[in-house]
C-alpha positions in Angstrom: 62.2 55.4 -120.6 63.7 52.0 -121.3 66.5 52.6 -118.8 63.9 53.5 -116.1 61.9 50.3 -116.7 65.1 48.3 -116.6 66.2 49.9 -113.3 62.7 49.3 -111.9 62.7 45.7 -113.0 66.1 45.2 -111.5 65.0 46.7 -108.2 62.0 44.4 -108.1 64.2 41.4 -108.8 66.7 42.3 -106.2 64.0 42.8 -103.6 62.6 39.4 -104.5 66.0 37.8 -104.1 66.5 39.5 -100.8 63.2 38.2 -99.5 64.1 34.7 -100.6 67.4 34.8 -98.8 65.7 36.1 -95.7 63.1 33.4 -95.8 65.6 30.6 -96.4 67.7 31.8 -93.5 64.6 31.8 -91.2 63.7 28.3 -92.3 67.2 27.0 -91.7 67.1 28.4 -88.1 63.9 26.4 -87.4 65.1 22.9 -88.4 64.1 20.5 -85.6 67.2 19.3 -83.8 66.2 16.0 -82.2 66.1 12.5 -83.7 65.8 9.1 -82.1 66.2 5.5 -83.2 65.0 2.3 -81.6 67.5 -0.5 -82.1 65.9 -3.9 -81.8 67.9 -7.1 -82.2 66.8 -10.7 -82.7 67.6 -12.2 -80.3 67.2 -9.3 -77.8 69.8 -8.4 -75.1 72.6 -7.4 -77.4 75.0 -4.6 -76.5 74.9 -1.5 -78.7 78.5 0.0 -78.9 79.4 3.5 -80.2 82.3 2.9 -82.5 83.5 6.6 -82.1 84.7 6.0 -78.5 83.9 2.2 -78.0 81.4 3.0 -75.2 78.3 0.9 -74.7 75.2 2.9 -75.3 72.7 0.3 -74.1 71.2 -3.1 -74.5 68.6 -4.0 -77.1 65.8 -3.1 -77.4 67.4 0.3 -77.0 66.2 3.8 -77.8 68.9 6.3 -78.7 68.2 10.1 -78.9 70.5 12.7 -80.3 70.4 16.5 -80.6 72.0 17.6 -83.8 73.9 20.8 -84.1 72.5 21.7 -87.6 69.1 20.0 -87.7 70.4 17.8 -90.6 70.5 14.1 -90.7 73.5 12.4 -89.1 75.3 9.2 -90.1 75.3 6.7 -87.2 77.6 3.6 -87.0 77.3 1.2 -84.1 78.3 -2.4 -83.3 75.7 -4.8 -82.0 77.2 -7.7 -80.1 76.0 -10.6 -77.9 78.0 -13.5 -76.5 77.5 -16.6 -78.7 76.6 -14.5 -81.8 78.5 -12.8 -84.6 79.0 -9.0 -84.1 77.1 -6.8 -86.6 78.1 -3.3 -87.7 74.9 -1.3 -88.3 74.8 2.1 -90.0 71.9 4.4 -90.6 71.0 8.1 -91.0 69.3 9.6 -88.0 66.7 12.1 -89.1 66.0 14.9 -86.7 62.3 15.6 -87.0 61.3 16.8 -83.5 61.6 20.0 -81.5 62.3 18.2 -78.2 63.9 15.0 -76.8 60.7 13.6 -75.3 58.7 13.7 -78.6 61.7 12.2 -80.5 61.8 9.3 -78.0 58.1 8.7 -78.5 58.6 8.5 -82.3 61.9 6.7 -82.9 63.1 5.4 -86.3 63.1 1.6 -86.2 66.4 -0.2 -86.8 66.2 -4.0 -86.8 69.2 -6.2 -86.5 69.3 -10.0 -87.0 72.2 -11.7 -85.2 73.6 -15.0 -86.4 75.0 -17.6 -84.0 78.8 -17.8 -83.9 80.3 -20.8 -85.5 
């Protein structure tokens, strides 16, 4: 009798674990892939440069949207530069919270950068 109860309890536990793995897998598939950041500099009109390939992404104020592969936050590192001012390296985590690019651009994370005049 004790063995039957133990087997039954084990079966219930395994079924519960299986359901939890299934639900976790479903939740992981539904992570929103899009995140956006609005980079604002003081003064405005600074170039935002992607340090991965040294390409200019845009000029502040600038909105940057990215689709992530995993739906997890991504580390972003850019250089903000303007003639007559010291270059600034800015890093932040971009949090994907939106299902589409348009909604992400309407709700960007704010990244503010203060530039100091060159000496």
